C-alpha positions in Angstrom: 2.9 -34.1 -0.2 6.1 -32.0 0.2 7.9 -28.9 0.3 8.8 -27.2 -2.6 10.6 -23.8 -4.2 8.6 -23.0 -7.0 7.7 -19.7 -9.4 4.6 -18.7 -11.1 4.0 -20.3 -14.8 4.4 -17.7 -17.9 1.3 -17.0 -17.4 1.2 -15.9 -13.7 -0.4 -18.4 -12.2 0.3 -20.9 -9.6 1.2 -24.4 -10.9 -1.7 -26.8 -10.4 0.5 -29.1 -8.1 0.8 -26.5 -5.5 -2.0 -26.6 -2.9 -0.7 -24.6 -0.3 1.7 -22.0 -1.7 2.4 -18.4 -1.7 5.4 -18.5 1.0 8.7 -16.3 1.8 8.8 -15.1 -1.9 12.7 -14.5 -2.9 13.2 -12.2 -5.9 15.3 -13.9 -8.2 16.2 -12.9 -11.6 14.1 -14.8 -13.8 11.8 -12.2 -15.6 8.2 -11.4 -14.6 5.7 -13.1 -13.6 8.8 -15.7 -12.6 10.7 -13.4 -10.9 9.9 -14.6 -7.4 10.8 -17.9 -5.7 8.2 -19.1 -3.8 7.8 -21.8 -1.4 4.7 -24.4 -1.2 3.3 -27.4 -0.2 2.8 -29.5 -3.7 1.5 -33.1 -4.2 4.2 -35.4 -5.8 4.1 -34.7 -9.0 6.0 -31.5 -8.6 9.2 -32.1 -10.3 11.1 -29.0 -8.1 13.3 -30.4 -5.5 12.0 -30.7 -2.0 13.7 -29.4 0.9 15.4 -32.5 2.8 14.1 -31.8 5.7 12.6 -29.8 8.6 16.4 -28.1 9.0 16.8 -27.4 5.5 14.1 -25.7 5.0 15.0 -23.2 8.6 18.1 -23.3 6.8 16.6 -21.6 3.9 15.4 -19.0 6.1 17.7 -18.1 8.0 19.7 -18.3 4.8 17.2 -15.7 3.4 17.3 -13.2 6.5 13.3 -14.1 7.0 12.0 -12.2 9.8 8.9 -12.9 12.0 7.4 -10.1 13.6 3.7 -9.6 14.7 3.4 -5.7 13.2 1.1 -5.3 16.2 2.8 -6.4 19.0 6.0 -6.3 17.6 6.6 -9.4 19.4 9.4 -11.7 17.3 8.8 -15.6 16.2 12.0 -17.6 16.0 12.5 -18.9 12.8 13.0 -22.5 14.4 9.2 -21.9 15.5 8.2 -20.7 11.9 9.5 -23.9 10.3 8.3 -26.1 12.5 4.9 -24.6 12.1 5.2 -25.2 8.3 6.5 -28.2 8.6 3.6 -29.4 10.2 1.6 -28.9 7.5 2.8 -31.8 5.8 1.5 -33.8 8.2 1.3 -37.7 8.1 3.3 -37.1 4.4 6.6 -35.9 5.8 
């Protein structure tokens, strides 16, 4: 397993190799329905480049200015914690 950035297929579906996805969408210049780059956990058969490590993923979150604020409590979760929790989804396959 690996963490990748991907887009939907031209038909608008999630690629078969993505096992847990839909995270942290960023608009790109592709035509609809591929106009968002999305983060997900994929099998090793995915051809997209994976994040090298947790720090690379954290940099991606920071570079795209993601903010993690609970809408009910207004408590902000630091990006480092979000990156670590997401990275842990890879389990022993990191």
